[in-house]
C-alpha positions in Angstrom: 18.7 32.2 9.1 21.5 30.7 7.1 20.6 28.7 4.0 21.4 25.0 3.9 22.3 23.1 0.8 19.3 21.1 -0.3 19.8 17.4 -0.5 17.9 14.2 -0.7 18.4 11.3 1.8 21.1 10.0 -0.6 22.8 13.5 -0.5 21.9 14.1 -4.1 20.7 17.6 -5.1 17.2 18.3 -6.1 14.8 18.1 -3.2 13.6 20.5 -0.5 16.3 21.5 2.0 16.7 19.1 4.9 16.1 20.2 8.4 12.6 21.7 8.0 11.1 20.5 4.7 7.6 21.3 3.6 7.9 25.0 4.4 7.7 27.3 1.4 10.5 29.7 2.4 13.3 27.1 2.3 15.5 27.1 -0.8 15.3 24.5 -3.5 18.3 23.5 -5.6 17.3 22.7 -9.1 18.9 19.7 -10.9 18.8 18.2 -14.3 16.0 15.6 -14.8 17.1 12.1 -13.9 17.4 9.8 -16.9 14.4 7.5 -17.3 14.9 3.9 -16.2 13.9 1.2 -18.6 13.3 -2.6 -18.5 12.9 -4.4 -15.2 14.5 -1.6 -13.2 12.2 0.9 -14.7 9.2 -1.3 -13.7 10.7 -1.9 -10.2 10.8 1.8 -9.6 7.5 2.6 -11.2 4.4 3.8 -9.3 2.5 0.7 -10.5 5.0 -1.7 -8.9 4.8 0.2 -5.6 1.1 -0.1 -5.6 1.4 -3.8 -6.3 3.7 -4.1 -3.3 1.5 -2.2 -0.9 -1.4 -4.3 -2.3 0.4 -7.5 -1.6 1.0 -6.3 2.0 -2.6 -5.3 2.3 -3.6 -8.7 1.0 -1.6 -10.7 3.5 -2.0 -8.5 6.6 -5.3 -6.4 6.9 -6.9 -8.4 4.0 -6.7 -11.7 5.9 -7.6 -9.9 9.1 -10.7 -8.6 7.4 -11.4 -12.1 6.2 -11.4 -13.3 9.8 -13.7 -10.5 10.9 -15.8 -11.1 7.8 -16.7 -14.5 9.5 -18.4 -12.4 12.2 -16.2 -11.2 15.1 -13.2 -13.3 14.1 -15.1 -16.5 13.7 -15.7 -16.9 17.5 -18.7 -18.4 19.1 -19.9 -15.2 20.9 -19.2 -11.6 19.8 -18.4 -10.0 23.2 -14.8 -11.2 23.6 -13.6 -10.2 20.1 -15.6 -6.9 20.2 -13.7 -6.0 23.4 -10.4 -7.1 21.9 -11.0 -5.1 18.8 -11.9 -2.1 20.9 -8.4 -2.4 22.5 -6.8 -3.0 19.2 -8.2 0.2 17.6 -7.5 2.2 20.7 -3.8 1.4 20.3 -4.1 2.0 16.5 -5.5 5.5 17.1 -2.2 6.5 18.9 0.1 4.8 16.4 -1.8 6.1 13.4 -1.1 9.7 14.5 2.5 8.7 15.2 3.0 7.2 11.7 4.7 10.3 10.2 7.3 10.3 13.0 8.3 6.6 12.5 8.4 7.0 8.7 10.6 10.1 9.1 13.1 7.9 11.0 13.1 4.6 9.1 11.4 5.4 5.8 8.3 4.2 4.0 9.8 0.8 3.2 10.6 -0.4 6.7 7.5 1.2 8.3 5.4 -0.8 5.9 7.3 -4.0 6.7 7.3 -3.4 10.5 3.6 -2.6 10.4 2.8 -6.1 9.2 4.3 -7.8 12.3 1.3 -7.7 14.6 -1.3 -9.3 12.3 -0.3 -12.9 12.6 -0.2 -12.5 16.4 -3.8 -11.4 16.4 -4.7 -14.5 14.4 -2.6 -16.7 16.7 -4.6 -15.3 19.7 -7.9 -16.3 18.0 -6.5 -19.8 17.2 -5.4 -20.3 20.8 -8.8 -19.2 22.1 -10.5 -21.6 19.6 -8.4 -24.5 20.8 -8.2 -23.9 24.6 -10.8 -21.2 25.4 -8.0 -19.0 26.9 -8.6 -15.3 26.5 -5.3 -13.7 27.4 -3.6 -14.4 24.1 -6.5 -12.7 22.3 -5.9 -9.5 24.2 -2.1 -9.8 23.8 -2.5 -10.3 20.0 -4.9 -7.3 19.8 -2.4 -5.0 21.6 0.5 -6.1 19.4 -1.6 -5.8 16.2 -2.9 -2.4 17.3 0.6 -1.0 17.8 2.0 -2.2 14.5 -1.2 -1.8 12.4 -1.4 1.9 13.2 1.9 2.4 11.5 0.9 0.1 8.6 -2.4 1.9 8.0 -0.8 5.4 8.0 2.0 4.4 5.6 -0.1 2.2 3.2 -2.5 5.1 2.7 0.3 7.5 2.1 1.8 5.2 -0.6 -1.5 4.6 -2.3 -2.5 8.3 -2.4 0.9 10.1 -2.6 2.9 7.9 -5.0 0.7 7.7 -8.1 0.3 10.1 -10.9 -2.7 12.4 -10.4 -4.8 11.0 -13.3 -4.4 7.4 -12.0 -5.2 7.9 -8.3 -8.8 6.7 -8.3 -7.9 3.5 -10.2 -4.6 2.9 -8.2 -6.6 3.3 -4.9 -9.0 0.7 -6.3 -6.0 -1.6 -7.2 -4.8 -1.3 -3.6 -8.2 -2.1 -2.2 -8.6 -5.0 -4.7 -5.5 -6.7 -3.3 -6.9 -6.3 0.2 -10.2 -7.7 -0.9 -8.4 -10.5 -2.5 -7.3 -11.4 1.0 -10.9 -11.6 1.9 -11.6 -13.8 -1.2 -8.8 -16.2 -0.4 -9.7 -16.2 3.3 -13.3 -16.6 2.7 -12.7 -19.5 0.2 -10.5 -21.3 2.8 -13.1 -20.8 5.5 -16.0 -21.8 3.2 -14.1 -25.0 2.2 -13.5 -25.9 5.8 -16.9 -25.0 7.3 -19.4 -25.6 4.5 -21.1 -28.4 6.4 -21.6 -26.5 9.6 -25.2 -25.3 9.4 -25.5 -24.0 13.0 -24.3 -21.0 14.9 -21.0 -21.2 16.7 -17.3 -20.9 16.1 -15.3 -21.9 13.0 -12.9 -24.8 12.8 -9.3 -24.2 14.2 -7.7 -25.2 10.9 -9.1 -21.9 9.4 -6.7 -19.9 11.6 -3.7 -22.0 10.7 -4.1 -21.0 7.1 -4.6 -17.4 8.0 -1.5 -17.2 10.2 0.7 -18.6 7.4 -0.5 -16.1 4.9 -0.1 -13.1 7.3 3.5 -13.9 8.0 4.3 -13.0 4.3 3.5 -9.3 4.9 6.9 -8.5 6.3 8.6 -10.1 3.3 6.5 -8.2 0.8 7.1 -4.9 2.5 10.9 -5.2 2.0 10.4 -4.8 -1.8 8.9 -1.3 -1.6 10.9 1.6 -2.9 11.2 4.8 -0.8 9.6 7.8 -2.6 12.8 9.5 -3.6 13.7 6.4 -5.8 10.3 6.2 -7.5 9.8 7.5 -11.1 6.4 8.7 -12.2 5.5 8.4 -15.9 4.7 12.1 -16.2 8.2 13.1 -15.3 7.3 14.8 -11.9 9.3 13.9 -8.9 8.1 12.6 -5.5 9.3 14.9 -2.7 9.3 13.3 0.7 12.5 14.4 2.5 13.6 12.8 5.8 15.3 14.3 8.8 12.3 16.5 9.8 12.5 17.9 13.3 9.7 16.6 15.6 8.5 20.1 16.3 8.3 20.8 12.6 6.4 17.6 12.1 4.0 18.4 14.9 3.4 21.9 13.5 2.7 20.5 10.0 0.3 17.9 11.5 -1.6 20.6 13.5 -1.8 22.8 10.4 -3.4 20.0 8.4 -5.7 19.0 11.3 -7.3 22.4 11.5 -7.5 22.9 7.7 -11.0 23.3 6.2 -10.7 20.0 4.2 -10.0 17.8 7.2 -12.6 19.6 9.4 -15.3 19.0 6.7 -14.3 15.4 6.2 -14.0 14.5 9.9 -17.8 13.5 10.3 -17.3 11.1 7.4 -14.1 9.8 8.8 -15.8 9.1 12.1 -18.8 7.5 10.5 -16.6 5.3 8.4 -14.8 4.0 11.6 -17.9 3.8 13.8 -19.9 1.5 11.5 -17.3 -1.3 11.3 -18.3 -3.0 14.6 -21.9 -3.5 13.5 -21.8 -5.8 10.4 -19.7 -8.5 12.0 -21.8 -8.6 15.2 -24.9 -8.7 13.1 -23.5 -11.7 11.1 -22.4 -13.6 14.3 -25.8 -13.0 16.0 -28.1 -14.3 13.3 -26.2 -16.5 10.8 -24.8 -20.1 10.8 -21.1 -20.8 10.5 -21.2 -21.7 6.8 -23.4 -18.6 6.1 -20.8 -16.4 7.7 -18.0 -18.1 5.6 -20.1 -17.4 2.5 -20.5 -13.8 3.6 -16.7 -13.4 4.1 -16.1 -14.7 0.5 -18.9 -12.8 -1.3 -18.4 -9.5 0.6 -14.8 -9.4 -0.8 -16.1 -9.9 -4.3 -18.7 -7.1 -4.1 -16.3 -4.8 -2.3 -13.8 -5.2 -5.1 -16.3 -4.4 -7.8 -17.6 -1.5 -5.8 -14.2 0.1 -5.2 -13.4 -0.2 -8.9 -16.7 1.4 -9.8 -16.0 4.4 -7.4 -12.4 4.7 -8.7 -13.4 4.6 -12.3 -16.2 7.2 -11.9 -13.8 9.8 -10.6 -10.9 9.0 -12.9 -12.3 8.1 -16.4 -13.2 11.1 -18.6 -16.9 10.2 -19.1 -17.6 13.9 -18.2 -15.2 16.7 -19.2 -15.1 18.5 -15.8 -13.6 16.7 -12.8 -16.0 18.5 -10.5 -19.0 17.0 -12.4 -17.5 13.5 -12.1 -16.8 14.0 -8.4 -20.2 15.4 -7.5 -22.1 12.8 -9.5 -20.1 10.0 -7.8 -20.8 11.5 -4.4 -24.6 11.7 -5.1 -24.6 8.1 -6.3 -22.8 6.9 -3.2 -25.1 9.0 -1.0 -28.3 7.5 -2.5 -27.1 3.9 -2.3 -25.8 4.3 1.2 -28.9 6.1 2.5 -31.2 3.4 1.1 -29.0 0.7 2.6 -29.1 2.1 6.2 -32.8 2.7 6.1 -33.3 -0.9 5.0 -30.9 -2.1 7.7 -32.8 -0.4 10.5 -36.0 -1.8 9.2 -34.6 -5.4 9.1 -32.9 -5.0 12.4 -36.1 -3.9 14.1 -37.8 -7.1 12.8 -35.0 -9.4 13.9 -34.9 -8.0 17.5 -38.3 -9.6 17.9 -38.0 -12.8 15.8 -34.3 -13.6 16.7 -33.8 -15.9 13.6 -31.0 -18.3 12.9 -30.4 -17.8 9.2 -28.9 -20.4 6.8 -28.8 -20.7 3.1 -30.8 -24.0 3.4 -33.9 -21.7 3.9 -33.5 -19.2 1.2 -36.8 -17.4 1.7 -35.7 -16.2 5.2 -32.0 -16.1 4.4 -32.1 -13.8 1.4 -33.4 -10.6 3.0 -31.0 -10.7 6.0 -28.0 -11.7 3.8 -28.9 -9.1 1.2 -28.7 -6.2 3.6 -25.3 -7.4 4.8 -24.0 -7.4 1.2 -25.3 -3.9 0.6 -23.6 -2.7 3.8 -20.3 -4.1 2.4 -20.9 -2.5 -1.0 -21.5 0.9 0.5 -18.6 0.6 2.8 -16.3 0.0 -0.2 -17.8 3.0 -2.1 -17.3 5.3 0.9 -13.8 4.0 1.5 -12.6 4.7 -2.1 -14.3 8.1 -2.0 -12.5 9.1 1.3 -9.1 8.1 0.0 -9.7 9.8 -3.3 -10.5 13.0 -1.4 -7.3 13.0 0.6 -5.2 11.9 -2.4 -6.0 15.1 -4.1 -5.1 17.4 -1.3 -1.3 17.2 -1.9 1.2 15.9 -4.4 3.8 15.0 -1.7 4.0 11.7 0.1 5.3 13.7 3.1 1.9 15.5 3.3 0.1 12.3 2.1 1.3 10.4 5.1 0.1 13.2 7.4 -3.3 13.2 5.7 -3.5 9.4 5.8 -2.5 9.4 9.5 -5.2 12.0 10.3 -7.8 10.0 8.4 -6.7 6.7 10.0 -6.4 8.2 13.4 -9.9 9.7 13.4 -11.3 6.5 11.8 -9.7 4.2 14.3 -10.9 6.3 17.2 -14.4 5.8 15.8 -13.8 2.1 15.4 -12.5 1.7 18.9 -15.5 3.5 20.4 -17.9 1.5 18.1 -16.4 -1.9 19.1 -16.4 -0.7 22.8 -20.0 0.2 22.7 -20.9 -3.0 20.9 -18.9 -5.1 23.5 -21.1 -3.8 26.4 -23.2 -5.3 24.7 -25.6 -2.8 23.0 -28.8 -3.7 21.3 -28.2 -4.0 17.6 -31.2 -1.9 16.7 -29.6 1.0 18.7 -26.3 0.5 16.8 -28.0 0.3 13.4 -30.0 3.5 14.2 -26.9 5.4 15.3 -25.1 4.3 12.1 -27.9 5.6 10.0 -28.0 8.9 11.9 -24.2 9.4 11.6 -24.4 8.9 7.9 -27.1 11.5 7.4 -25.2 13.9 9.7 -22.0 13.6 7.6 -23.8 14.1 4.2 -23.8 18.0 4.0 -20.2 18.3 5.3 -19.1 15.6 2.8 -20.8 17.3 -0.2 -19.1 20.7 0.6 -15.8 18.8 1.1 -16.1 17.3 -2.4 -16.3 20.8 -3.9 -13.4 22.0 -1.9 -11.2 18.9 -2.8 -11.8 19.4 -6.5 -10.8 23.1 -6.2 -7.6 22.0 -4.4 -6.9 19.4 -7.1 -7.3 22.0 -9.9 -4.9 24.3 -8.1 -2.3 21.5 -7.7 -2.8 20.5 -11.4 -2.0 24.0 -12.5 1.2 23.9 -10.4 2.2 20.5 -11.8 1.7 21.6 -15.4 3.8 24.7 -14.8 6.5 22.6 -13.2 6.6 20.1 -16.1 6.6 23.0 -18.6 9.5 24.6 -16.8 11.4 21.3 -16.7 10.9 20.8 -20.5 11.9 24.4 -21.2 15.1 24.0 -19.1 15.9 20.7 -20.9 15.4 22.4 -24.3 17.7 25.3 -23.3 20.3 22.9 -22.2 20.2 21.0 -25.5 20.4 24.3 -27.4 23.4 25.5 -25.4 25.3 22.2 -26.0 24.5 22.4 -29.7 
């Protein structure tokens, strides 16, 4: 085949040849390192600023969405409608998550992120309309629109958070991203708690709650427009971000299939599925047994504990408290496994009790409230720990946002398929003791695969780290030779 001149989307030399990037046999044209940007422009193009932008989008779109569902099935009076709507939402998301790399290839990371935010306020508007009038059609319409756009959003935000940052910052930058999203829960939970703190009965939240949520979610499109596409970002270690555009759809499909059947994804698939499946249970549990103000309190506090948990997980794998990365990774995994295993055993025990007593729990009766509320908080803590661990794993499988969005799309696609099935099963409805027991079983099933995946991911990281060091050393040597020749 004839060789093509390598070029970036801006027709500047220095990236993998366009047409079929990501394949090792294609030529690469070397170029002199780009001059380092300083001041505001340097910060604007830094990986930190990109994480802040994706965090702000995560805060305003899925963060507020999570705040609504943190109220227990979107704050509605009964769980069946919203569980069914969420099953539809995640079914559409499953398709668009897998399609994320194709859209990003056409319009870029920046506009995919902005476009992915569009459906979230429509979902909140559907819940608002149902709250005021009882009509259900808008709930389903909002779920479909949110599902279509959110799939693209989920795939690209994960790729930015895992593919943009420097290798030694990924755990903490993933935690930063999740912190912004959890801040959406904190704000949303605060608003809900302020508006509903006197409602000590089961039922639906006040309609003014949704008005505030809709206003915040509309900001997601605006924040997304400030993102830089990867070829314009500058890492602080001097390495470039390679995510060329113009990939043929057959090439993209071939690359996705190659990653899907890779050992890492196969080993992590049970954990991806578990991570999606369990998301229907906590909200249904909350709506079934807790008063409106208790659900608002849960929405607020769950965001606080999730933020702390994700930073704990991110710091354990990033900070050099142990010299070997493998030691840090395995220790972190064992810690997560112990806490999560204990939580689900406790949850099954509590749920078995509640299926007989059918309590209405409110903070006015702390003796009964504390046990049920505590297990919900631990479910949210372990969810955040597993979430950070999953994204840390895929962030270390590749240095390229091009592959990162493929990994993110595969993770999100498998996860959302699990969520869709989970919400669908819960909407039937299914006895909560059965759901809690299945959640517990799926977790223990995923454990041996996840442990082996941890070892494989660390080995892959070490391989990429050696390649990065060789690349940086080669760039430094080339720069020194160039200076010597000019002298």
